[in-house]
LOTOR-374354 format. One record per atom (N, C-alpha, C): residue in three letters; x, z, y. Coordinates in steps of 0.2 Angstrom, whole numbers, plus 5000, padded with zeros to 4 digits. Atoms other than C-alpha are relative to their C-alpha. Layout:
AlaXZY ...
% end
This chain:
Met500450004994 Met500050005000 Met500450005006 Ala499650014994 Ala500749945017 Ala500150075004 Tyr500049944996 Tyr500350105026 Tyr500450054997 Ile499649945003 Ile501050235014 Ile500749985000 Leu499350025000 Leu502650135012 Leu500350005007 Cys499850004993 Cys502850115031 Cys500150085002 Tyr499949934998 Tyr502550305033 Tyr500650034997 Ala499449975003 Ala503750355020 Ala500749985002 Leu499450024998 Leu505050245026 Leu500250035007 Thr499949974994 Thr504850305044 Thr500250075000 Gly499849935001 Gly504850485039 Gly500750014997 Ser499349995003 Ser506450465028 Ser500549995005 Ile499450014995 Ile507450385042 Ile500050055005 Leu500049954995 Leu506850515055 Leu500350074997 Leu499749945003 Leu507250655042 Leu500850005000 Tyr499350015000 Tyr508950585040 Tyr500450015007 Ser499750004993 Ser509250565059 Ser500050085002 Glu500049934998 Glu508850755061 Glu500650044997 Lys499449975003 Lys510350795050 Lys500749985003 Ile499450034996 Ile511550695061 Ile500250055006 Val499749954994 Val512650805073 Val500149965006 Lys499950034993 Lys513150675086 Lys499449985003 Lys500750024996 Lys511750655099 Lys499949935000 Lys500250074999 Lys511950475102 Lys499849964994 Glu500250035007 Glu511950425084 Glu499350034998 Lys500749975002 Lys510450545081 Lys499549965003 Asn500550034996 Asn509450465095 Asn499949924998 Leu500150075002 Leu509850285089 Leu499749994994 Ile500350005007 Ile509450315071 Ile499250025001 Gly500749974999 Gly507850415077 Gly499649945002 Leu500450054997 Leu507250265087 Leu499949944995 Phe500150055005 Phe507650145073 Phe499550024995 Gly500549975005 Gly506550255062 Gly499349985002 Leu500750024998 Leu505050195073 Leu499949934999 Leu500150075001 Leu505350015069 Leu499549984995 Pro500550025005 Pro504350005053 Pro499350005003 Leu500650004997 Leu502850065063 Leu499849955005 Leu500050054995 Leu503149945077 Leu499849934996 Leu500150075003 Leu503249795065 Leu499450004996 Leu500650005003 Leu501749845055 Leu499449995005 Ala500550014995 Ala500749855071 Ala500049925002 Ala499950074997 Ala501449685077 Ala499849954995 Phe500250055005 Phe501149585061 Phe499450014996 Arg500649995003 Arg499449635058 Arg499549945002 Ser500550054999 Ser497949515057 Ser499650025006 Asn500549984994 Asn496749505072 Asn499350034997 Asp500649965003 Asp495449575060 Asp500150074999 Ile499949935001 Ile496249745059 Ile499950035007 Gly500149964994 Gly495549865072 Gly499349975003 Thr500650024997 Thr493749865079 Thr500049975007 Asp499950024993 Asp494249845097 Asp500449945002 Ile499750064999 Ile495249695094 Ile499549945002 Lys500550054999 Lys493749585094 Lys499650025007 Trp500449974994 Trp492849695108 Trp500349985006 Tyr499750014994 Tyr494149675121 Tyr500749975000 Thr499350024999 Thr495949645117 Thr500149924999 Glu499950075002 Glu495849465109 Glu499649965006 Pro500350044994 Pro494549405123 Pro500450005006 Leu499649994994 Leu495649475137 Leu500649965000 Phe499350045001 Phe497249395130 Phe499849935001 Gly500250074999 Gly496349225129 Gly499949985007 Ile500150024993 Ile495749235147 Ile500650015004 Ala499449994996 Ala497449295153 Ala500549944999 Cys499650065001 Cys498349145145 Cys499749945004 Glu500350064997 Glu497149025154 Glu500050025008 Ser500049994993 Ser497249115171 Ser500649985004 Asn499550024996 Asn498249055185 Asn500450055004 Ser499749954997 Ser498649215193 Ser499750074998 Phe500349935002 Phe498349405190 Phe499450015004 Asn500749994997 Asn496949405203 Asn499549964997 Asp500550045003 Asp496149265195 Asp499750034993 Phe500149965007 Phe496249365178 Phe499550055001 Leu500549944999 Leu495449515186 Leu499349985002 Ser500650024998 Ser494049415193 Ser499549984994 Glu500450035005 Glu493449355176 Glu499650064996 Ser500449965004 Ser492249435164 Ser499949974993 Trp500150025007 Trp491849425145 Trp499450044997 Ile500649975003 Ile490349465134 Ile500250034993 Leu499849965006 Leu490549605121 Leu499649984994 Pro500450015006 Pro489849585103 Pro499350025001 Asn500749985000 Asn488349685108 Asn499749975006 Tyr500350044995 Tyr488049555122 Tyr500050045007 Tyr499949964994 Tyr488549685136 Tyr500549965004 Val499550034996 Val489449595150 Val500550055003 Arg499649964997 Arg491049675156 Arg500549965004 Tyr499550034996 Tyr492249635170 Tyr500750035000 Ile499349985002 Ile494049635168 Ile500350055006 Lys499849954995 Lys494249725185 Lys499850074999 Asp500249935002 Asp493349875177 Asp500550034995 Ile499549985005 Ile494749885164 Ile500650035003 Glu499449974996 Glu496150005168 Glu500549955001 Ile499550054997 Ile497449915178 Ile500650004996 Gly499450005004 Gly498849975167 Gly500049954994 Phe500150045006 Phe498149895151 Phe499949925002 Ser500150074997 Ser497649735161 Ser500649975001 Ala499450024998 Ala499349715168 Ala500449994994 Leu499650015006 Leu500149735151 Leu499849934996 Ile500250065004 Ile499049595143 Ile500249945004 Tyr499850054996 Tyr499349485158 Tyr500849984999 Phe499350015001 Phe501249505157 Phe500249974993 Val499850035007 Val501349475138 Val499849934999 Ser500350075001 Ser500249325139 Ser500449955004 Lys499650044997 Lys501349245152 Lys500749994998 Val499350005002 Val503049295146 Val500149974993 Phe499950025007 Phe502749275127 Phe499449964997 Gly500550045002 Gly501049195125 Gly499850014992 Asn500149995007 Asn500849275108 Asn499650074999 Ile500349935000 Ile499549415104 Ile500350054996 Asn499749955005 Asn500549495090 Asn500650035004 Val499549974996 Val501949525103 Val499750055004 Leu500449954996 Leu500549615113 Leu499950064996 Tyr500149945004 Tyr500249725098 Tyr500650044999 Phe499449975000 Phe502049765097 Phe500150055006 Phe499949964994 Phe502149825115 Phe499550055001 Ile500549945000 Ile500549925113 Ile500250064996 Glu499849955004 Glu501250015099 Glu500650045002 Leu499449984997 Leu502850035108 Leu499950055005 Leu500249964994 Leu501950115123 Leu499750074997 Ile500349945004 Ile501150235110 Ile500550054997 Leu499549965004 Leu502650285100 Leu500650035005 Leu499549984996 Leu503950305114 Leu499950075003 Pro500249934997 Pro503050445124 Pro499950054994 Leu500049955006 Leu502650535107 Leu500750024998 Tyr499349985002 Tyr504450525102 Tyr500350045005 Ala499749964995 Ala505050585118 Ala499750075001 Ser500349935000 Ser503850735118 Ser500350044994 Leu499749965005 Leu504450785101 Leu500750025001 Arg499349994999 Arg506250765106 Arg500150055005 Leu500049954996 Leu505950875120 Leu500150074997 Phe500149945003 Phe505651015108 Phe500450004993 Arg499650015006 Arg506950965095 Arg500350064997 Asn499849945003 Asn507551145093 Asn499550044997 Lys500549965002 Lys505851205089 Lys499549964995 Ile500550045004 Ile504851065081 Ile500449944996 Ser499650055004 Ser505450945067 Ser499749935002 Leu500250064998 Leu505350765073 Leu499749964995 Ser500350035006 Ser505050695056 Ser499350024998 Phe500649975002 Phe503650815052 Phe499549985005 Gly500550014995 Gly502750785069 Gly499849924999 Ile500250075001 Ile502850595066 Ile499649984994 Ile500450015006 Ile502150605049 Ile499350025001 Val500649984998 Val500750705055 Val499649955004 Tyr500350054996 Tyr500450575068 Tyr499849944996 Cys500150065004 Cys500550435055 Cys499350004997 Phe500649995004 Phe499250505044 Phe499350015004 Met500649984996 Met498050565058 Met499849955005 Phe500150044994 Phe498250445072 Phe500249935000 Tyr499650064999 Tyr499350295069 Tyr499549945000 Gln500450055001 Gln497950185063 Gln499449995005 Met500450004994 Met496850235078 Met500349965005 Gly499650044995 Gly498150145088 Gly499949934999 Phe500250075002 Phe497549985080 Phe499349985003 Asn500750014998 Asn495850015087 Asn499950025007 Leu500149974994 Leu495850135102 Leu500649995004 Met499350024998 Met497350045110 Met500150035007 Arg499949974994 Arg497050095128 Arg500050085000 Gln500149935000 Gln496550275124 Gln500650034997 Met499449975004 Met498050305112 Met500649995004 Ile499550004995 Ile499250245125 Ile500050065005 Ala500249944995 Ala498450365138 Ala500250074997 Ile499949945004 Ile498450505125 Ile500850024999 Ser499249995001 Ser500350485121 Ser500350015007 Phe499749994994 Phe500850475139 Phe499850075003 Phe500249934999 Phe499750635142 Phe500450054997 Leu499649955004 Leu500650725128 Leu500750015003 Leu499449994996 Leu502250685137 Leu500050045006 Ser500149964994 Ser501650745153 Ser499950074999 Phe500149935001 Phe501050905146 Phe500650044997 Ser499349975002 Ser502750935137 Ser500450015005 Leu499649994994 Leu503650905153 Leu499850065004 Met500249944997 Met502551035161 Met500250064997 Ile499849945004 Ile502951165148 Ile500750015002 Lys499350004998 Lys504751125152 Lys500250015007 Lys500049994993 Lys504351155170 Lys500449945004 Lys499850064996 Lys504850975175 Lys499449975003 Tyr500650024997 Tyr503350955186 Tyr499949935003 Val500050074996 Val503750795196 Val499949954994 Lys500050055006 Lys504050695179 Lys499350014997 Ser500749995003 Ser502450775172 Ser499549975004 Leu500550034996 Leu501450715186 Leu500049925000 Leu499950075001 Leu502150545185 Leu499749974994 Phe500350025006 Phe501750525167 Phe499350014999 Phe500749995000 Phe500050595169 Phe499649945004 Ala500250054996 Ala499750465182 Ala500049934996 Ile499950065004 Ile500350325170 Ile499450014994 Ser500550005005 Ser499150395157 Ser499349985002 Ile500750024997 Ile497650375169 Ile499949935001 Val500150074998 Val498050195173 Val499949964993 Phe500250035006 Phe497850155154 Phe499350024997 His500749985002 His496250255151 His499850065005 Tyr500249954995 Tyr495250345165 Tyr499850074997 Ser500249945003 Ser494650475152 Ser500650055000 Ala499449965000 Ala496450545153 Ala500050055006 Phe500049964994 Phe496050615171 Phe499550064998 Tyr500449955001 Tyr494550715165 Tyr500250054995 Phe499849965005 Phe495150775149 Phe500750035001 Gly499449984998 Gly496950795155 Gly500050065005 Ile500149944996 Ile496350915169 Ile499750064996 Leu500349945004 Leu495351015156 Leu500550034996 Val499549975004 Val496851035145 Val500550045004 Phe499649964996 Phe497951085159 Phe499750075003 Leu500449944998 Leu496651205165 Leu500050064995 Ile500149965006 Ile496451285148 Ile500750034999 Tyr499449975000 Tyr498351305147 Tyr500250055005 Ile499949954994 Ile498451395164 Ile499650064998 Leu500449945001 Leu497051515159 Leu500350044994 Leu499849965006 Leu497851555142 Leu500850025000 Asn499349994999 Asn499651565149 Asn500150085001 Lys499949935000 Lys500151745146 Lys500450025006 Asp499649994994 Asp501351735161 Asp499650005007 Leu500450014994 Leu499851705173 Leu500050065004 Lys499949944996 Lys500051825188 Lys499450045000 Val500649965000 Val498251875187 Val499950054995 Tyr500149955006 Tyr498451955170 Tyr500550065002 Lys499649944998 Lys499852065178 Lys499750045006 Lys500449974995 Lys498752105193 Lys499450044998 Phe500649975002 Phe497152145185 Phe500050014992 Lys499949995007 Lys497452225168 Lys499449994996 Phe500650015004 Phe495652215162 Phe499949924998 Ile500050075002 Ile495852025162 Ile500649984996 Thr499550015004 Thr496851965148 Thr499949924997 Pro500150065003 Pro497251795139 Pro499450004995 Ser500549995005 Ser496051855125 Ser499349995003 Phe500650004996 Phe494651875138 Phe499949935002 Ser500150074998 Ser494951695145 Ser499949964994 Phe500250045006 Phe494951635127 Phe499350004998 Phe500750005002 Phe493251695123 Phe499549975005 Ala500450034995 Ala492651645140 Ala499949935000 Ile500050085001 Ile493151465137 Ile499649984995 Val500450025006 Val492351465120 Val499250005002 Val500749994998 Val490651535127 Val499849955005 Phe500250054994 Phe490651425143 Phe500049934997 Ser500050075003 Ser491051265133 Ser499449994996 Ile500650015004 Ile489651295121 Ile499450005004 Leu500650004995 Leu488351335135 Leu500049935003 Phe499950074996 Phe489051175144 Phe499749944996 Val500350055004 Val488651065129 Val499350004999 Ile500749995001 Ile486951145126 Ile499649975006 Leu500450014994 Leu486451115144 Leu500249935003 Leu499750064997 Leu487350945146 Leu499549955003 Asn500550054998 Asn485850835147 Asn499650025007 Gln500349984994 Gln485150935162 Gln500550015006 Leu499549994995 Leu486750935172 Leu500149935004 Ser500050064997 Ser486450785183 Ser500649995004 Phe499450014996 Phe487950815194 Phe500649984996 Phe499550025005 Phe489050795179 Phe500049924999 Trp500150085002 Trp488350615175 Trp500249965006 Asn499750044993 Asn488650565194 Asn500750005000 Leu499249995000 Leu490450625192 Leu500349954996 Ile499650045005 Ile490950525177 Ile499849935000 Gly500250075000 Gly489950365180 Gly499649984994 Asp500550025005 Asp488750265169 Asp500449984994 Tyr499750025006 Tyr490050195157 Tyr500250054995 Tyr499849955004 Tyr490750355151 Tyr499450054998 Ser500649965002 Ser488950435151 Ser499849974993 Leu500250035006 Leu488650315136 Leu500250044994 Tyr499749965006 Tyr489750425125 Tyr499850075000 Leu500249935000 Leu488950585130 Leu499350025001 Lys500749994999 Lys487150565135 Lys499649984994 Gly500550025006 Gly485850565121 Gly499850074996 Asp500249945004 Asp485150675107 Asp500650024996 Leu499549975004 Leu486550785101 Leu499850044994 Gln500249965006 Gln486450845083 Gln500650024997 Leu499449965004 Leu487550955072 Leu500249954995 Glu499650055005 Glu488850845062 Glu500450054996 Ile499749955004 Ile489250965048 Ile500749984997 Tyr499450025003 Tyr490550855040 Tyr500650005005 Gln499450004995 Gln491550845056 Gln500350075001 Ile499849935000 Ile491651035056 Ile500450014994 Ile499749985007 Ile492051045037 Ile500749975000 Ile499350035001 Ile493550925038 Ile500550035005 Arg499549974996 Arg494351025052 Arg500150084999 Leu499949935001 Leu494051195045 Leu500750024996 Pro499449985003 Pro495651195034 Pro500550015006 Ile499549994994 Ile496651185051 Ile499850065003 Leu500249944997 Leu495651315059 Leu500150064997 Phe499849945004 Phe495851435045 Phe500750025000 Ile499249995000 Ile497751415044 Ile500250025006 Phe499749984994 Phe497951435062 Phe499850075002 Ile500249934999 Ile496951595062 Ile500450054996 Phe499749955005 Phe497751675047 Phe500850005001 Glu499350004999 Glu499551615052 Glu500250005007 Arg499950014992 Arg499351635071 Arg500750035002 Asp499449974998 Asp500951745072 Asp500649955000 Asn499450055000 Asn502051585068 Asn500049965006 Met500250054995 Met501351495083 Met500250015007 Gln499749984993 Gln502351565098 Gln500449945002 Phe499650064998 Phe502951415108 Phe500050005007 Tyr499949994993 Tyr503651435125 Tyr499550055003 Ser500549964997 Ser502251505136 Ser499349994996 Ile500650015004 Ile500951455123 Ile500050044994 Asp500149975007 Asp500351555108 Asp499449974996 Ser500550035004 Ser499051525095 Ser499449995003 Lys500650014996 Lys497651545107 Lys499949935002 Phe500150074997 Phe497951375115 Phe499949954994 Phe500150055005 Phe498151285098 Phe499350014996 Ile500749985003 Ile496551375091 Ile499549975004 Ile500450044995 Ile495651315107 Ile500049934999 Ala500050075001 Ala496251145104 Ala499649974994 Val500450015005 Val495451145087 Val499350015001 Phe500749994998 Phe493851215094 Phe499749945004 Phe500250064996 Phe493751075107 Phe500049944995 Asp500050065005 Asp494150945093 Asp499350004996 Ile500749995004 Ile492651015083 Ile499449995005 Leu500550014995 Leu491551025098 Leu499949935002 Leu500150074998 Leu491850855104 Leu499849954995 Ser500150045006 Ser491750785087 Ser499249994999 Gln500850005001 Gln489850825087 Gln499749955004 Phe500350054996 Phe489550695100 Phe500049934996 Ser500050065004 Ser489850565086 Ser499349994998 Ser500750015001 Ser487950595083 Ser499749965005 Ile500350054995 Ile487650495099 Ile500249934999 Thr499750075002 Thr488850355095 Thr500650024996 Ser499449995005 Ser490250345082 Ser500750005005 Gln499450004996 Gln491450315097 Gln500150065004 Ser500049944995 Ser491050475106 Ser500550054998 Ser499649955002 Ser492150585095 Ser500749995002 Arg499350014997 Arg493750495102 Arg500250045005 Met499849954995 Met493650615116 Met500450064998 Gly499649945003 Gly494350755105 Gly500749984999 Tyr499350025001 Tyr495950655103 Tyr500550035005 Phe499649974995 Phe496550735119 Phe500250074998 Phe499849935002 Phe496550905110 Phe500349994993 Ser499750015006 Ser496950845092 Ser500749985000 Ile499350025000 Ile498550765097 Ile500550055000 Phe499649945001 Phe499250935098 Phe500250024993 Tyr499849995007 Tyr499250935079 Tyr500749984999 Val499350025001 Val500950845080 Val500550065002 Phe499649944999 Phe501651015087 Phe499850054995 Ser500249945003 Ser500551145080 Ser500050004992 Leu500050005008 Leu500451085061 Leu500750024998 Tyr499349985002 Tyr502351105061 Tyr500150085001 Leu499949934998 Leu502351275070 Leu499750054996 Val500449955004 Val501051355059 Val500450014993 Cys499650005006 Cys502251325044 Cys500750045001 Lys499349974999 Lys503751415052 Lys500050084999 Asp499949935002 Asp503651575042 Asp500750024998 Lys499349975001 Lys505151685040 Lys500250004993 Asn500050005008 Asn504851685021 Asn500149934998 Val499850075002 Val505651525014 Val499449984995 Arg500550025005 Arg504451524999 Arg499349985003 Lys500750014997 Lys502851545010 Lys500149945005 Arg499950064995 Arg503551415023 Arg499949944996 Asn500150065004 Asn503651285009 Asn499349994997 Ile500750015002 Ile501951325003 Ile499549985006 Leu500450024995 Leu501251315020 Leu500149925002 Ser499850074999 Ser502151145023 Ser499649954995 Gly500350045005 Gly501451075007 Gly499250005001 Tyr500850004998 Tyr499651135012 Tyr499949955006 Val500150044994 Val499851045029 Val500149934998 Leu499950075002 Leu500550885021 Leu499449974996 Ala500650025004 Ala499150885008 Ala499449995004 Tyr500650014995 Tyr497850905022 Tyr500049945003 Val500050064995 Val498450765033 Val499949944995 Val500150065005 Val498550645017 Val499250004999 Met500750005001 Met496750695013 Met499649985006 Tyr500350024994 Tyr496250675031 Tyr500049935001 Trp499950074999 Trp496950505031 Trp499549964995 Trp500350035006 Trp496150455014 Trp499250005002 Tyr500849994998 Tyr494350525020 Tyr499849955005 Asn500250034994 Asn494350445037 Asn500249924999 Tyr499850075000 Tyr495350275035 Tyr499849964994 Ile500150045006 Ile495150235017 Ile499350004997 Leu500749995003 Leu493450305011 Leu499549985005 Asn500550024995 Asn492550285028 Asn500249945004 Phe499850064996 Phe493450135035 Phe500050015007 Arg500149994993 Arg493650215052 Arg500549955004 Gly499650054996 Gly494250095065 Gly500149934997 Glu500050065004 Glu494149955052 Glu500849985000 Thr499350015000 Thr496049965049 Thr500249994992 Tyr499950005007 Tyr495949965030 Tyr499549954996 Pro499350015003 Pro496449865019 Pro500449965006 Tyr499550044996 Tyr497949805029 Tyr500049934999 Gln499950085001 Gln498049615032 Gln500649985005 Trp499450034997 Trp499649525037 Trp499749945004 Ile500250074997 Ile499549375049 Ile500249944996 Phe499850055004 Phe500449275036 Phe499549974996 
% end
């Protein structure tokens, strides 16, 4: 199977790179380890990934025929559901990428390569920032089984999420100017990065144990903020349809993902419970700079909460990726027990989980229409 072989090859190369002492050599081989993922993305058929037919292929065809970037932005196309969309309404970062590749290379498979490159490089950089605390190979393997194939479908959003993760990582490292820069880049690839990025940053601030308010007011603690966030979020979702100001804020397009008859999606909860349980029981392992287990448990909670919107449309659950992307950090951290035997058991548990997650979502339920893999040849 193409995916499994590619993941195994990438994981093996990255694991080898982690054992290299020389920094330059380590980085070079580490980046080389991403090549199988890049090539698998580049050489796929146009039938792989739902959104290829919805916007990528039509936009690329229009870009090839346009005389200028302004001409390109003035065009429109008809979606498979007969809804008319205007290119000017697509995020400028993604539109510019399509136009650039169409004029320089004129090949849509080169576009797939660049899209995957823009997903993988920020992710790689994020993990490299914490190389003394997080295994690069482990984080990438988690990404492969949980998110890689979604990059064949949710191309704009996965680029945005990857740059957002880098922005968040730089913020933890207190590199605020670079953090803002990459946050801005994430927004120009998908506007949802603004809303959910702000939400994640706010949650991080509220759960930061070094927050001055916790030192000034002893009765307010990160635990208090944790439960306040949970309660407020549940109430917000319950009352969502009555909050007219919220719909005016996010606009008509993103309202399609949220507005409707929200129902309980039990299977979306069940598939995430193994992560929630291990995070709760092994929370002492998850100290990470100014973050502790509360932030990562909240991330799982929001992933579960937002997954319930799939009862409105199957695409709505994608909002939770701004929280679930932190699994590339947390699923390694939760395994870092001082007892070697327990650490190996936890690692096996996590790896078994991500493989089962991959099988259930991508193989059994054909999520994103990325299986079976088809080459362009």
